[in-house]
Short mmCIF file of the C-alpha atoms (twelve columns), coordinates in Angstrom:
data_MODEL
# 
_entry.id   MODEL 
# 
loop_
_atom_site.group_PDB 
_atom_site.id 
_atom_site.type_symbol 
_atom_site.label_atom_id 
_atom_site.label_alt_id 
_atom_site.label_comp_id 
_atom_site.label_asym_id 
_atom_site.label_seq_id 
_atom_site.Cartn_x 
_atom_site.Cartn_y 
_atom_site.Cartn_z 
_atom_site.pdbx_PDB_model_num 
ATOM 1   C CA . MET A 1   121.282 64.205  169.014 1 
ATOM 2   C CA . SER A 2   119.446 64.598  172.274 1 
ATOM 3   C CA . LYS A 3   115.369 64.016  172.175 1 
ATOM 4   C CA . LYS A 4   114.816 67.506  172.854 1 
ATOM 5   C CA . LEU A 5   117.007 68.685  169.377 1 
ATOM 6   C CA . LEU A 6   115.171 66.040  167.877 1 
ATOM 7   C CA . LEU A 7   111.493 67.345  168.712 1 
ATOM 8   C CA . ILE A 8   112.764 70.759  167.903 1 
ATOM 9   C CA . ALA A 9   113.960 69.500  164.011 1 
ATOM 10  C CA . LEU A 10  110.796 67.271  163.584 1 
ATOM 11  C CA . VAL A 11  108.800 70.461  164.685 1 
ATOM 12  C CA . VAL A 12  110.685 72.684  161.849 1 
ATOM 13  C CA . LEU A 13  109.912 70.068  159.706 1 
ATOM 14  C CA . LEU A 14  105.999 70.175  159.842 1 
ATOM 15  C CA . VAL A 15  105.930 73.829  160.110 1 
ATOM 16  C CA . PHE A 16  108.442 74.269  157.230 1 
ATOM 17  C CA . PRO A 17  107.900 71.857  154.391 1 
ATOM 18  C CA . PHE A 18  111.103 71.073  152.515 1 
ATOM 19  C CA . ASN A 19  109.856 72.773  149.295 1 
ATOM 20  C CA . ALA A 20  108.490 75.438  150.953 1 
ATOM 21  C CA . ILE A 21  112.506 76.086  152.743 1 
ATOM 22  C CA . ALA A 22  114.042 75.114  149.455 1 
ATOM 23  C CA . LYS A 23  117.037 77.403  148.841 1 
ATOM 24  C CA . GLU A 24  115.985 78.361  145.397 1 
ATOM 25  C CA . LEU A 25  113.025 77.972  142.500 1 
ATOM 26  C CA . LYS A 26  114.550 77.508  139.369 1 
ATOM 27  C CA . PHE A 27  112.126 79.319  136.565 1 
ATOM 28  C CA . GLY A 28  112.655 77.760  133.302 1 
ATOM 29  C CA . VAL A 29  111.457 80.045  130.378 1 
ATOM 30  C CA . LEU A 30  111.570 78.702  126.645 1 
ATOM 31  C CA . PRO A 31  113.810 80.911  124.543 1 
ATOM 32  C CA . ARG A 32  111.390 82.431  121.941 1 
ATOM 33  C CA . LEU A 33  113.850 84.829  121.300 1 
ATOM 34  C CA . THR A 34  117.939 85.645  122.005 1 
ATOM 35  C CA . GLU A 35  119.140 84.809  125.633 1 
ATOM 36  C CA . LYS A 36  119.736 88.942  125.973 1 
ATOM 37  C CA . GLU A 37  116.423 89.751  125.290 1 
ATOM 38  C CA . MET A 38  114.889 86.740  127.202 1 
ATOM 39  C CA . ARG A 39  116.759 87.833  130.194 1 
ATOM 40  C CA . GLU A 40  116.361 91.546  130.689 1 
ATOM 41  C CA . GLY A 41  112.794 90.461  129.731 1 
ATOM 42  C CA . PHE A 42  112.059 88.123  132.642 1 
ATOM 43  C CA . THR A 43  114.944 88.931  135.245 1 
ATOM 44  C CA . PRO A 44  112.623 91.351  136.745 1 
ATOM 45  C CA . LEU A 45  109.914 88.952  137.563 1 
ATOM 46  C CA . ALA A 46  111.837 86.611  139.019 1 
ATOM 47  C CA . ASP A 47  113.436 88.940  141.145 1 
ATOM 48  C CA . TYR A 48  109.695 89.934  142.049 1 
ATOM 49  C CA . LEU A 49  109.028 86.651  142.539 1 
ATOM 50  C CA . SER A 50  111.729 85.972  144.752 1 
ATOM 51  C CA . LYS A 51  111.054 88.575  147.144 1 
ATOM 52  C CA . GLU A 52  106.759 87.559  147.369 1 
ATOM 53  C CA . LEU A 53  107.901 83.770  147.911 1 
ATOM 54  C CA . GLY A 54  111.004 84.312  150.233 1 
ATOM 55  C CA . VAL A 55  112.812 81.959  148.150 1 
ATOM 56  C CA . LYS A 56  115.498 82.882  145.324 1 
ATOM 57  C CA . VAL A 57  114.073 82.521  142.211 1 
ATOM 58  C CA . VAL A 58  116.924 81.630  139.399 1 
ATOM 59  C CA . LEU A 59  115.932 82.328  135.723 1 
ATOM 60  C CA . VAL A 60  117.191 79.594  133.554 1 
ATOM 61  C CA . ILE A 61  117.433 80.347  129.554 1 
ATOM 62  C CA . PRO A 62  118.311 77.359  127.854 1 
ATOM 63  C CA . LYS A 63  120.068 77.720  124.333 1 
ATOM 64  C CA . ASP A 64  117.132 76.290  122.272 1 
ATOM 65  C CA . PHE A 65  113.462 74.487  122.422 1 
ATOM 66  C CA . ASP A 66  114.863 71.027  122.286 1 
ATOM 67  C CA . THR A 67  117.258 71.799  125.428 1 
ATOM 68  C CA . TRP A 68  114.189 73.147  127.001 1 
ATOM 69  C CA . ARG A 69  111.877 70.816  126.701 1 
ATOM 70  C CA . LYS A 70  114.652 67.497  127.792 1 
ATOM 71  C CA . GLU A 71  115.354 69.492  130.855 1 
ATOM 72  C CA . ALA A 72  111.959 70.361  131.343 1 
ATOM 73  C CA . GLU A 73  110.774 66.505  131.331 1 
ATOM 74  C CA . ALA A 74  113.524 65.556  133.594 1 
ATOM 75  C CA . ARG A 75  112.242 67.933  136.326 1 
ATOM 76  C CA . GLN A 76  115.102 70.423  136.344 1 
ATOM 77  C CA . TYR A 77  112.686 73.096  136.650 1 
ATOM 78  C CA . ASP A 78  110.618 73.961  139.336 1 
ATOM 79  C CA . PHE A 79  108.334 76.078  137.151 1 
ATOM 80  C CA . VAL A 80  108.433 77.181  133.406 1 
ATOM 81  C CA . TYR A 81  107.130 79.943  130.904 1 
ATOM 82  C CA . THR A 82  106.773 78.025  127.675 1 
ATOM 83  C CA . ASN A 83  104.328 78.375  124.769 1 
ATOM 84  C CA . PRO A 84  100.929 76.513  124.398 1 
ATOM 85  C CA . TYR A 85  102.248 73.074  122.281 1 
ATOM 86  C CA . LEU A 86  105.075 72.307  124.551 1 
ATOM 87  C CA . TYR A 87  102.962 73.111  127.610 1 
ATOM 88  C CA . VAL A 88  100.729 70.296  126.596 1 
ATOM 89  C CA . LEU A 89  103.520 67.997  125.598 1 
ATOM 90  C CA . LEU A 90  105.384 68.710  129.180 1 
ATOM 91  C CA . LYS A 91  101.992 67.876  130.767 1 
ATOM 92  C CA . LYS A 92  101.676 64.305  128.793 1 
ATOM 93  C CA . ALA A 93  105.460 63.560  129.910 1 
ATOM 94  C CA . VAL A 94  105.086 65.116  133.494 1 
ATOM 95  C CA . PRO A 95  101.815 64.561  134.553 1 
ATOM 96  C CA . GLU A 96  102.406 66.725  137.791 1 
ATOM 97  C CA . THR A 97  102.820 69.386  135.575 1 
ATOM 98  C CA . GLU A 98  99.680  72.349  136.040 1 
ATOM 99  C CA . PRO A 99  99.297  75.526  134.961 1 
ATOM 100 C CA . LEU A 100 98.670  78.305  137.293 1 
ATOM 101 C CA . VAL A 101 98.269  81.443  135.093 1 
ATOM 102 C CA . ILE A 102 98.379  82.337  131.082 1 
ATOM 103 C CA . ALA A 103 99.963  85.510  130.159 1 
ATOM 104 C CA . SER A 104 98.164  88.467  128.686 1 
ATOM 105 C CA . GLU A 105 100.251 90.688  126.507 1 
ATOM 106 C CA . PRO A 106 99.307  94.487  125.101 1 
ATOM 107 C CA . GLU A 107 98.961  93.463  121.613 1 
ATOM 108 C CA . ILE A 108 97.208  90.599  121.893 1 
ATOM 109 C CA . GLY A 109 95.632  89.524  125.171 1 
ATOM 110 C CA . ASP A 110 95.257  86.297  126.054 1 
ATOM 111 C CA . ASP A 111 95.588  84.724  122.822 1 
ATOM 112 C CA . ILE A 112 98.007  83.988  120.093 1 
ATOM 113 C CA . LYS A 113 97.851  83.849  116.616 1 
ATOM 114 C CA . GLY A 114 100.678 82.490  113.594 1 
ATOM 115 C CA . THR A 115 100.924 84.204  110.646 1 
ATOM 116 C CA . ILE A 116 102.720 83.260  106.980 1 
ATOM 117 C CA . ILE A 117 104.568 85.795  105.710 1 
ATOM 118 C CA . VAL A 118 105.622 86.497  102.048 1 
ATOM 119 C CA . LYS A 119 107.701 89.258  100.494 1 
ATOM 120 C CA . LYS A 120 105.403 92.108  99.500  1 
ATOM 121 C CA . GLU A 121 106.005 91.286  95.495  1 
ATOM 122 C CA . SER A 122 105.854 87.653  95.807  1 
ATOM 123 C CA . PRO A 123 103.438 85.600  93.346  1 
ATOM 124 C CA . ILE A 124 102.097 83.772  95.906  1 
ATOM 125 C CA . LYS A 125 98.483  84.768  96.766  1 
ATOM 126 C CA . THR A 126 97.093  81.930  98.463  1 
ATOM 127 C CA . ILE A 127 97.866  78.969  100.934 1 
ATOM 128 C CA . ALA A 128 97.920  76.761  97.867  1 
ATOM 129 C CA . ASP A 129 100.338 78.263  96.448  1 
ATOM 130 C CA . LEU A 130 102.721 77.325  98.811  1 
ATOM 131 C CA . LYS A 131 102.846 73.469  97.819  1 
ATOM 132 C CA . GLY A 132 106.214 72.861  96.713  1 
ATOM 133 C CA . LYS A 133 107.866 75.633  98.284  1 
ATOM 134 C CA . THR A 134 110.425 76.379  100.858 1 
ATOM 135 C CA . ILE A 135 109.193 77.359  104.146 1 
ATOM 136 C CA . ALA A 136 111.181 78.906  107.019 1 
ATOM 137 C CA . ALA A 137 110.107 78.275  110.400 1 
ATOM 138 C CA . THR A 138 111.482 79.164  113.769 1 
ATOM 139 C CA . ASP A 139 111.526 75.696  115.600 1 
ATOM 140 C CA . PRO A 140 109.576 72.220  115.344 1 
ATOM 141 C CA . GLY A 141 108.145 73.073  118.852 1 
ATOM 142 C CA . SER A 142 106.491 76.694  118.411 1 
ATOM 143 C CA . ALA A 143 102.903 77.021  118.720 1 
ATOM 144 C CA . GLY A 144 102.817 80.114  117.107 1 
ATOM 145 C CA . ALA A 145 105.443 79.862  114.405 1 
ATOM 146 C CA . TYR A 146 105.303 76.210  112.896 1 
ATOM 147 C CA . LEU A 147 102.518 74.536  114.236 1 
ATOM 148 C CA . VAL A 148 99.220  76.336  113.733 1 
ATOM 149 C CA . GLN A 149 100.685 77.015  110.244 1 
ATOM 150 C CA . MET A 150 101.042 73.493  109.675 1 
ATOM 151 C CA . MET A 151 97.387  72.842  110.327 1 
ATOM 152 C CA . MET A 152 96.595  75.635  107.876 1 
ATOM 153 C CA . LEU A 153 98.289  74.042  105.384 1 
ATOM 154 C CA . ALA A 154 96.727  70.823  106.016 1 
ATOM 155 C CA . LYS A 155 93.273  72.514  106.071 1 
ATOM 156 C CA . ALA A 156 94.089  73.495  102.698 1 
ATOM 157 C CA . GLY A 157 94.957  69.836  101.757 1 
ATOM 158 C CA . ILE A 158 98.956  70.697  101.329 1 
ATOM 159 C CA . LYS A 159 100.626 67.916  102.971 1 
ATOM 160 C CA . LYS A 160 103.890 67.977  105.278 1 
ATOM 161 C CA . ASP A 161 105.855 66.115  102.150 1 
ATOM 162 C CA . ASP A 162 104.382 68.812  99.990  1 
ATOM 163 C CA . VAL A 163 106.811 71.741  101.392 1 
ATOM 164 C CA . LYS A 164 110.412 71.589  102.339 1 
ATOM 165 C CA . ILE A 165 110.560 73.107  106.187 1 
ATOM 166 C CA . ILE A 166 114.143 75.190  106.953 1 
ATOM 167 C CA . PHE A 167 113.828 75.968  110.589 1 
ATOM 168 C CA . GLU A 168 116.113 79.241  111.411 1 
ATOM 169 C CA . LYS A 169 115.222 79.162  115.535 1 
ATOM 170 C CA . LYS A 170 114.337 82.786  115.659 1 
ATOM 171 C CA . ARG A 171 111.746 85.061  114.179 1 
ATOM 172 C CA . ASP A 172 114.331 87.516  112.497 1 
ATOM 173 C CA . PRO A 173 116.071 84.631  110.671 1 
ATOM 174 C CA . VAL A 174 112.908 83.635  109.706 1 
ATOM 175 C CA . ALA A 175 112.292 87.155  107.881 1 
ATOM 176 C CA . GLU A 176 115.654 86.980  106.646 1 
ATOM 177 C CA . ALA A 177 115.262 83.782  104.916 1 
ATOM 178 C CA . VAL A 178 112.290 85.262  103.166 1 
ATOM 179 C CA . LEU A 179 113.846 88.265  102.227 1 
ATOM 180 C CA . THR A 180 116.874 87.004  100.726 1 
ATOM 181 C CA . GLY A 181 115.062 84.244  98.630  1 
ATOM 182 C CA . LYS A 182 116.210 81.261  100.803 1 
ATOM 183 C CA . ALA A 183 112.582 80.627  101.565 1 
ATOM 184 C CA . ASP A 184 109.608 81.636  99.577  1 
ATOM 185 C CA . ALA A 185 107.355 82.302  102.748 1 
ATOM 186 C CA . GLY A 186 107.849 82.100  106.402 1 
ATOM 187 C CA . PHE A 187 105.821 81.468  109.602 1 
ATOM 188 C CA . VAL A 188 106.331 83.548  112.501 1 
ATOM 189 C CA . ARG A 189 103.658 84.692  115.779 1 
ATOM 190 C CA . ASP A 190 101.231 87.533  113.946 1 
ATOM 191 C CA . ASP A 191 102.220 89.932  116.756 1 
ATOM 192 C CA . ASP A 192 105.930 89.743  115.560 1 
ATOM 193 C CA . VAL A 193 105.728 91.195  112.127 1 
ATOM 194 C CA . GLU A 194 105.519 94.574  113.628 1 
ATOM 195 C CA . LYS A 195 108.649 93.761  115.721 1 
ATOM 196 C CA . LEU A 196 111.245 92.091  112.749 1 
ATOM 197 C CA . LYS A 197 114.219 94.114  112.549 1 
ATOM 198 C CA . VAL A 198 114.163 94.020  108.803 1 
ATOM 199 C CA . GLY A 199 110.890 95.898  108.390 1 
ATOM 200 C CA . ALA A 200 107.542 94.966  108.562 1 
ATOM 201 C CA . GLY A 201 106.636 96.722  105.372 1 
ATOM 202 C CA . LYS A 202 108.830 94.407  103.164 1 
ATOM 203 C CA . PHE A 203 106.128 91.566  104.119 1 
ATOM 204 C CA . ARG A 204 102.646 90.821  103.284 1 
ATOM 205 C CA . LYS A 205 100.440 88.359  105.504 1 
ATOM 206 C CA . LEU A 206 99.316  85.656  103.331 1 
ATOM 207 C CA . ALA A 207 97.211  84.122  106.072 1 
ATOM 208 C CA . VAL A 208 96.388  84.408  109.980 1 
ATOM 209 C CA . SER A 209 95.632  81.463  112.604 1 
ATOM 210 C CA . GLU A 210 92.773  81.117  114.490 1 
ATOM 211 C CA . PRO A 211 93.526  81.988  117.996 1 
ATOM 212 C CA . ILE A 212 94.938  79.838  120.273 1 
ATOM 213 C CA . PRO A 213 95.460  79.975  124.328 1 
ATOM 214 C CA . ASN A 214 98.513  82.400  125.126 1 
ATOM 215 C CA . TRP A 215 101.828 81.291  127.083 1 
ATOM 216 C CA . PRO A 216 100.931 79.413  130.637 1 
ATOM 217 C CA . ILE A 217 103.134 79.613  133.481 1 
ATOM 218 C CA . ALA A 218 103.400 76.028  134.944 1 
ATOM 219 C CA . ILE A 219 104.445 73.938  137.978 1 
ATOM 220 C CA . SER A 220 106.786 71.540  136.047 1 
ATOM 221 C CA . LYS A 221 107.220 69.294  139.355 1 
ATOM 222 C CA . LYS A 222 106.011 68.550  142.269 1 
ATOM 223 C CA . MET A 223 105.682 71.356  144.548 1 
ATOM 224 C CA . ASP A 224 104.308 72.213  148.075 1 
ATOM 225 C CA . PRO A 225 100.718 73.193  147.594 1 
ATOM 226 C CA . GLU A 226 100.932 76.156  150.158 1 
ATOM 227 C CA . LEU A 227 104.003 77.345  148.193 1 
ATOM 228 C CA . ALA A 228 102.299 76.708  144.925 1 
ATOM 229 C CA . LYS A 229 99.722  78.897  146.047 1 
ATOM 230 C CA . LYS A 230 102.004 81.687  147.126 1 
ATOM 231 C CA . LEU A 231 103.598 81.442  143.532 1 
ATOM 232 C CA . ARG A 232 99.759  81.836  141.914 1 
ATOM 233 C CA . ASP A 233 98.935  84.713  144.170 1 
ATOM 234 C CA . ALA A 234 102.032 86.692  143.569 1 
ATOM 235 C CA . LEU A 235 101.540 86.384  139.549 1 
ATOM 236 C CA . ILE A 236 97.702  87.174  140.094 1 
ATOM 237 C CA . LYS A 237 98.748  90.167  141.967 1 
ATOM 238 C CA . LEU A 238 100.244 91.585  139.307 1 
ATOM 239 C CA . LYS A 239 97.314  93.548  137.688 1 
ATOM 240 C CA . LYS A 240 96.977  95.309  134.256 1 
ATOM 241 C CA . GLY A 241 97.750  98.975  134.598 1 
ATOM 242 C CA . ASP A 242 99.232  98.919  137.732 1 
ATOM 243 C CA . LEU A 243 102.737 100.709 138.281 1 
ATOM 244 C CA . LYS A 244 104.274 97.870  139.995 1 
ATOM 245 C CA . THR A 245 103.008 95.645  137.245 1 
ATOM 246 C CA . ILE A 246 104.435 97.821  134.464 1 
ATOM 247 C CA . SER A 247 107.965 97.510  136.221 1 
ATOM 248 C CA . VAL A 248 107.790 93.912  136.608 1 
ATOM 249 C CA . LEU A 249 106.312 92.542  133.539 1 
ATOM 250 C CA . GLY A 250 106.981 95.791  130.869 1 
ATOM 251 C CA . PRO A 251 110.164 94.513  129.880 1 
ATOM 252 C CA . ALA A 252 109.091 90.864  129.008 1 
ATOM 253 C CA . ARG A 253 106.534 92.717  127.063 1 
ATOM 254 C CA . ILE A 254 103.342 91.267  129.257 1 
ATOM 255 C CA . GLU A 255 100.508 93.238  130.920 1 
ATOM 256 C CA . GLY A 256 99.476  90.667  133.345 1 
ATOM 257 C CA . PHE A 257 98.054  87.139  134.284 1 
ATOM 258 C CA . VAL A 258 94.963  85.662  134.419 1 
ATOM 259 C CA . PRO A 259 93.672  81.848  135.878 1 
ATOM 260 C CA . VAL A 260 93.539  79.222  133.681 1 
ATOM 261 C CA . LYS A 261 92.979  75.623  133.514 1 
ATOM 262 C CA . ASP A 262 94.508  72.647  131.734 1 
ATOM 263 C CA . LYS A 263 90.999  71.747  129.927 1 
ATOM 264 C CA . ASP A 264 91.751  75.395  128.197 1 
ATOM 265 C CA . TYR A 265 94.604  73.775  126.265 1 
ATOM 266 C CA . ASP A 266 92.592  70.953  124.650 1 
ATOM 267 C CA . ILE A 267 92.069  72.964  121.404 1 
ATOM 268 C CA . MET A 268 96.152  72.452  121.430 1 
ATOM 269 C CA . ARG A 269 95.706  68.966  121.800 1 
ATOM 270 C CA . GLU A 270 93.516  68.881  118.866 1 
ATOM 271 C CA . ALA A 271 95.743  70.588  116.482 1 
ATOM 272 C CA . ALA A 272 98.875  69.247  117.241 1 
ATOM 273 C CA . LYS A 273 96.716  65.462  116.655 1 
ATOM 274 C CA . ALA A 274 95.564  66.953  113.182 1 
ATOM 275 C CA . VAL A 275 99.511  67.317  112.287 1 
ATOM 276 C CA . GLY A 276 100.693 64.279  113.688 1 
ATOM 277 C CA . ALA A 277 102.536 65.935  115.998 1 
ATOM 278 C CA . TRP A 278 100.894 64.391  119.387 1 
# 
């Protein structure tokens, strides 16, 4: 290579950092719902970010929470959308992880709550009545459909060994398990109760948790600072009520994003410690 060509190459690298001219960015989305539902919900956001960043954003939806966590901790994603609990675990395992924004949802805003449901006619009246019972939950990594409810049980004096937990992966199988008698109670996100396919009217809310910060979008491995800022700005630009925002975020049932700091999730760390999940 001639000195002239070498000089040109060096100038290009200085002006355009490697990460900024990457061919694609992998966006790892935690699969709270089915792959079809998640892909339909988040493809418009991935397309929007591709245009805003000038880099192809590839939507990655793993088969389950465990796969997402392994791939995220192996730095296979450039940025992620995840629940509060798995965010703090990822931050612990991959220190360079940084939250950019927090999702605001139509029904719940910037916070999420967990609910314990039982059949409408169930004799179970209090959390204390769950001792010795079988409970269906989505996944041990779920903040709003396992962890906060286990913290509620702990506060009521019920230890993990006092109940039998079965994991059904998604919210609808949890509800079906309760309805068929496979489980005496179920853990789901509070805002998911009205969305249950078998019908919300067949259940009664036994208890609702205190609010915890909602799901963040976070950088999950080292990224060029300018590209990271561009990504954050593109997300913050999606304002609640704007027609563009509705078209981009509506399918994902999100109405906008607000700024967030890592310390906002200290309450999630405390909850995890309280139930031995930290």
